C-alpha positions as CSV (number, residue, x, y, z in Angstrom):
1,M,-0.4,0.1,0.0
2,I,1.2,3.5,-0.4
3,P,1.9,5.9,2.1
4,V,-0.3,8.9,3.2
5,L,1.1,11.8,2.2
6,P,1.9,14.6,5.2
7,P,-0.5,17.8,4.2
8,A,2.5,20.0,3.2
9,A,4.0,17.0,0.6
10,L,-0.3,17.2,-0.3
11,G,-0.8,20.4,-1.2
12,Q,3.2,20.8,-2.2
13,E,1.8,18.3,-5.0
14,I,-1.6,19.8,-5.7
15,A,0.5,23.7,-6.4
16,A,2.5,21.9,-8.9
17,C,0.0,19.8,-11.0
18,T,-2.0,23.1,-10.7
19,V,0.8,25.2,-12.4
20,L,2.0,22.3,-14.8
21,G,-2.1,21.7,-15.7
22,A,-2.2,26.0,-16.4
23,S,1.0,26.4,-18.4
24,I,-0.5,23.2,-21.0
25,G,-4.0,25.2,-20.7
26,A,-2.3,28.5,-21.1
27,L,-1.3,26.5,-24.5
28,R,-4.4,25.7,-25.5
29,A,-6.4,29.3,-25.2
30,V,-5.1,30.1,-28.2
31,F,-7.2,27.4,-30.6
32,P,-10.6,27.7,-31.3
33,A,-13.0,26.8,-28.2
34,R,-16.3,25.4,-30.0
35,G,-16.9,23.1,-33.2
36,R,-15.1,20.6,-35.4
37,A,-12.0,22.9,-35.3
38,A,-11.7,22.3,-31.4
39,F,-12.0,18.8,-31.5
40,V,-7.9,18.0,-32.5
41,P,-6.4,20.5,-30.0
42,D,-9.0,19.6,-27.2
43,L,-7.0,15.9,-27.3
44,V,-4.1,17.0,-27.7
45,W,-4.8,18.8,-24.7
46,M,-5.9,15.8,-22.5
47,G,-3.0,13.9,-23.8
48,A,-0.9,16.5,-22.9
49,V,-2.3,17.0,-19.3
50,L,-2.0,13.6,-18.7
51,A,1.3,13.0,-19.9
52,A,2.9,15.8,-17.9
53,V,1.2,14.7,-14.8
54,Q,2.1,11.2,-15.6
55,S,5.4,12.5,-16.0
56,Y,5.5,14.3,-13.1
57,A,4.2,11.9,-10.8
58,A,7.2,9.5,-11.4
59,G,9.9,11.8,-10.9
60,Q,9.2,14.5,-9.3
61,S,6.3,13.0,-6.8
62,S,6.9,12.0,-2.9
63,A,4.1,9.2,-3.6
64,G,6.0,7.9,-6.7
65,V,3.0,7.3,-8.2
66,L,-0.1,9.2,-10.1
67,R,-2.8,10.0,-8.1
68,W,-6.0,11.3,-8.7
69,Y,-5.8,14.5,-7.0
70,M,-2.9,14.8,-9.3
71,A,-4.5,14.6,-12.4
72,A,-7.7,17.1,-11.2
73,A,-5.8,19.8,-9.7
74,A,-4.0,19.8,-13.6
75,F,-7.4,19.6,-15.0
76,A,-8.5,22.0,-12.9
77,G,-5.5,24.5,-13.6
78,A,-5.5,23.8,-17.4
79,G,-9.1,24.6,-17.3
80,A,-8.9,27.8,-15.5
81,A,-5.7,29.1,-17.7
82,A,-7.6,28.6,-21.0
83,F,-11.4,29.7,-19.9
84,V,-9.6,32.5,-18.2
85,L,-6.7,33.4,-21.5
86,G,-8.9,31.9,-23.9
87,A,-10.9,35.2,-24.6
88,P,-8.1,37.7,-24.8
89,L,-6.0,35.6,-26.6
90,R,-8.3,34.7,-29.1
91,A,-9.6,38.3,-29.2
92,A,-5.6,39.2,-29.8
93,G,-5.5,36.4,-32.8
94,S,-8.5,38.1,-34.7
95,V,-7.2,41.8,-34.5
96,L,-3.5,40.3,-36.0
97,Q,-5.9,38.6,-38.4
98,R,-7.8,41.6,-39.4
99,R,-4.6,44.4,-39.3
100,V,-1.9,42.1,-40.7
101,L,-2.7,39.1,-42.6
102,R,-6.0,39.9,-44.6
103,P,-3.5,43.2,-45.8
104,A,-0.8,41.1,-46.5
105,E,-3.1,38.7,-48.7
106,R,-4.4,41.3,-50.6
107,R,-1.2,43.0,-51.0
108,R,0.3,39.4,-52.5
109,A,-3.0,38.7,-54.4
110,R,-2.1,42.4,-56.2
111,R,1.4,41.6,-56.8
112,R,0.2,38.0,-58.5
113,K,-2.1,39.7,-60.7
114,A,0.1,43.0,-61.3
115,R,2.8,39.8,-62.4
116,K,0.8,38.0,-64.2
117,L,-0.7,40.7,-66.3
118,R,3.1,41.4,-67.0
119,R,3.9,38.2,-68.5
120,S,1.2,37.9,-70.7
121,A,1.4,41.6,-72.2
122,K,5.7,40.2,-72.8
123,R,4.2,37.1,-74.1
124,T,1.5,38.8,-76.7
125,A,4.6,41.6,-77.1
126,K,6.9,38.5,-78.5
127,K,4.2,36.9,-80.8
128,R,4.9,38.5,-84.3
129,K,2.7,36.7,-86.3
130,K,-0.8,37.7,-86.6
131,N,-3.6,35.3,-85.8
132,L,-5.9,35.4,-88.9
133,P,-9.0,34.2,-89.3
134,N,-9.5,30.4,-91.3
135,Q,-11.5,31.3,-94.3
136,R,-14.4,29.1,-94.6
137,R,-14.1,26.1,-97.7
138,M,-15.9,26.6,-100.8
139,M,-17.5,23.5,-102.4
140,Y,-16.9,22.9,-105.9
141,N,-18.8,24.2,-108.6
142,S,-21.1,26.0,-105.7
143,Y,-21.5,29.6,-104.1
144,V,-22.7,28.4,-100.9
145,L,-20.5,28.4,-98.3
146,K,-20.1,25.8,-95.9
């Protein structure tokens, strides 16, 4: 049976797991919160929290094994960090997209269009042969055109 930890060591482990979970939750806050786009980040987030807590329990914990309160503290810290930091980080991301990324995309599209127009003008300037329409055939002994 695993020995019971003193309250000071128990509090220290809970605090360490909460900080560990909060650091992972801060990373999760950048990604979408709802819908299909949130499924994969949530899956990765769950795995990262569990892996981090398990590695903490194996290496640094006084008990040496993963206990329920460690996982609960880590998920509470991660959820709190994602909740607190999620809205401001997503708002900052939308402002960044609106102010920086969209204008850059528009400039790139204008440059691409101008480059295409220059290239097509250069090609037509190089052509020396005239493109004349084909003459229709005339039937033998007939003035009827086909």
